[in-house]
C-alpha positions, -999 to +999 in steps of 0.1 A: -840+602+292-811+610+270-796+581+252-759+576+247-746+572+212-719+548+221-727+512+229-721+502+265-693+477+270-703+441+273-699+428+309-681+397+297-656+417+278-650+439+308-644+407+329-619+393+303-601+427+302-598+429+339-586+393+342-561+398+314-548+429+331-544+408+363-525+381+346-502+406+330-496+422+363-490+389+380-467+378+352-447+410+355-444+406+393-434+368+394-416+362+362-380+370+373-384+348+404-399+319+384-371+322+358-344+321+385-362+291+401-363+273+368-326+281+362-317+267+396-338+235+390-321+230+357-287+234+372-295+209+400-309+186+374-276+187+355-257+181+387-279+152+396-273+138+361-235+141+365-237+126+400-257+098+386-231+092+359-203+093+385-222+069+407-228+046+378-190+046+370-181+040+406-206+012+408-191-004+377-156+001+391-167-015+424-182-044+405-150-048+385-129-047+417-152-072+434-147-095+403-109-091+404-109-097+442-129-128+438-106-139+409-075-132+430-089-151+460-096-180+438-060-179+424-046-177+459-067-207+470-054-226+440-019-215+447-021-224+483-035-258+474-007-264+449+020-255+473+003-274+501+004-305+479+040-297+470+051-294+506+031-325+516+045-347+488+080-333+485+109-358+486+127-335+510+118-328+546+106-293+552+105-274+585+095-239+596+111-229+629+112-201+654+144-181+661+151-206+689+146-236+665+112-247+679+093-264+651+063-246+638+056-267+608+068-301+596+058-319+565+052-357+562+086-365+546+106-353+576+082-371+599+087-403+579+125-399+579+127-397+617+098-421+624+075-396+641+040-383+634+038-347+624+019-338+656+048-353+676+073-330+661+054-297+660+061-275+691+093-294+700+129-281+694+148-296+666+176-305+689+153-330+705+157-352+674+195-348+671+225-367+683+235-353+718+268-339+706+253-323+675+224-308+696+249-292+720+266-274+691+233-262+676+221-250+710+253-231+715+247-213+682+212-205+690+223-188+723+247-167+702+217-153+682+221-175+652+201-204+638+227-228+651+232-242+616+255-232+587+238-226+554+243-262+544+251-288+571+255-325+574+241-335+608+235-367+627+199-372+639+183-400+659+154-420+646+125-427+669+137-464+670+171-452+682+190-457+650+212-429+635+202-409+605+226-386+585+206-356+572+218-327+550+202-296+564+198-264+543+188-235+565+175-201+553+172-175+581+142-152+579+150-116+591+126-089+603+126-052+593+153-045+619+175-073+608+167-096+637+161-133+629+124-140+632+126-176+622+140-200+596+130-222+567+147-256+565+151-281+537+163-316+548+176-345+526+183-380+540+219-388+531+222-418+555+231-443+528+256-420+511+272-411+544+275-447+556+291-455+522+316-426+526+325-437+562+330-473+550+351-462+521+373-440+543+378-469+568+388-491+539+412-465+526+428-461+561+432-499+563+447-501+528+470-472+536+482-489+567+486-522+548+505-504+520+528-487+545+537-519+562+541-538+529+563-511+514+585-510+545+588-547+546+597-550+509+622-521+511+639-538+541+640-571+522+654-555+490+680-537+511+691-569+528+692-588+494+714-560+479+737-562+509+741-599+506+746-596+469+774-571+474+791-595+498+787-625+476+798-606+445+832-599+460+836-636+467+828-647+431+855-647+405+835-659+375+828-631+351+795-646+339+783-648+375+792-612+380+771-603+350+741-621+366+747-601+398+746-569+378+713-578+362+699-588+396+710-554+410+692-537+381+660-556+388+662-548+425+666-511+417+635-513+395+616-529+424+626-500+446+617-474+420+583-491+415+577-491+452+586-454+454+562-447+425+534-466+442+540-448+475+539-414+457+509-423+436+490-433+467+496-398+481+482-382+450+451-362+456+451-370+494+461-334+503+442-305+487+458-285+459+474-252+469+492-221+455+529-228+450+557-205+439+572-222+408+608-210+415+608-224+450+593-257+438+620-259+412+648-254+437+633-280+460+629-305+431+666-303+420+678-305+456+670-342+455+692-347+424+729-344+414+727-311+396+763-301+402+772-303+365+740-288+352+735-251+346+700-236+348+683-205+335+651-194+353+628-167+339+594-171+356+591-139+377+570-146+408+547-171+390+525-192+413+503-221+401+475-240+418+486-276+419+487-308+439+514-308+467+532-335+446+541-308+420+576-308+435+579-346+429+566-341+393+593-316+385+619-338+401+609-366+378+612-343+347+647-332+357+657-368+367+646-378+331+670-351+318+699-365+338+692-401+329+683-397+292+695-363+281+729-378+275+751-347+268+726-322+285+744-295+304+716-270+310+679-268+318+656-238+314+624-228+330+602-201+316+566-193+306+544-178+279+509-163+283+487-174+255+451-161+254+434-171+286+460-197+297+497-199+305+524-223+292+551-233+317+581-244+296+608-268+309+637-274+285+672-288+282+700-290+256+702-327+255+695-352+227+657-345+227+628-369+220+624-387+186+592-375+168+577-410+169+580-412+207+565-378+216+530-391+221+541-422+240+566-410+266+538-402+291+522-436+289+527-460+318+555-485+313+570-467+283+607-459+284+641-473+293+636-473+331+605-482+350+584-462+326+566-445+355+583-411+358+566-390+331+534-410+335+534-398+372+540-362+360+510-362+338+488-377+365+498-351+391+492-322+367+458-335+356+445-331+392+442-294+386+433-296+349+469-290+336+482-309+306+517-316+294+532-323+260+567-325+245+574-300+216+612-300+213+633-307+182+650-341+182+688-335+185+683-300+199+670-309+234+636-317+250+609-291+256+580-298+279+550-275+277+527-275+307+494-258+299+480-241+330+443-231+327+429-196+336+424-192+373+451-218+381+480-193+378+488-159+393+515-133+397+513-117+432+533-087+421+506-079+395+477-080+420+462-047+431+471-037+466+450-019+493 
């Protein structure tokens, strides 16, 4: 047999070579697919990582929200507790009512004021606890679609024991989205003692006013009768010394009459509310009560109006009476004004003898002067009701000059007001 020169391949080497060729073939066949699969898995892994991070963030946010919610709920509970204590211990009565004034809630204070238990008040209408006349008015208002109360009212209620209670009622209507009244919140203060004191004071004033009117009339009648008798007796007396005494008595009687007139006017001061008054008209009315036939007057006040007590006319009358009585050679009076900053000065002057410097600060005091000493004192009192002041600024020997300071808001010129 012929022998080959080359060595025969080892069987193991052949096997390894065949396996290697297979692996290479398999690798070449499946590598792209494996690579794509790996890429997809890596992408999903990144997405899962991002999703996990998002989930972690959301979980943290949810935990924070839960914490904030718990904190808010705690604060609300504390707030509710605080306001509950406030409502229960408030010195004012507190009610919550339906649009028809049925009581939804009542605190302990209002229950104590009216002598009921809270449970006895809730569910009932507020008119059940009021004076019958008051409750009719409230019920009428409710039918008209209102709460029946004004914003702040003073109303008479009836205590459980039948006694009267005066309560100040402050009502705040609660409106819905469409503007309809859905209920009301009510604050109530017991003003019984104050109201009873006011009623008692008014009754005392009425009695005093009646007494004064009767007294004034009786004294006036008596003085008039005495004056008449004096006049008759004086004509019967020839002695000059006696006539002098009669003259002094007449002077005293006149002073009594003047004092009575002052007291009567002073009593009326502040009784009627202040009002807007045209100064020119008031001036004309004031001098109509005096003998101004020999007195010229110069008026430069446009259509000035001032807010003053209705006795302003009497006050100006007293000023001009003072000119006639004490101005000696005065023949003219003037009335004008100046605007100074935020206030106005009403100026009343004359061309008489004027006021000595040492008397300027005393002429408005009660009792000072040559007559009763009440005229200019009365003027100051009337003006002070609406915060006006008066002073004398004239030059002695050149006439008197009264300056009345009128504060801002207490004077106006209708012609300057915008129209339309």
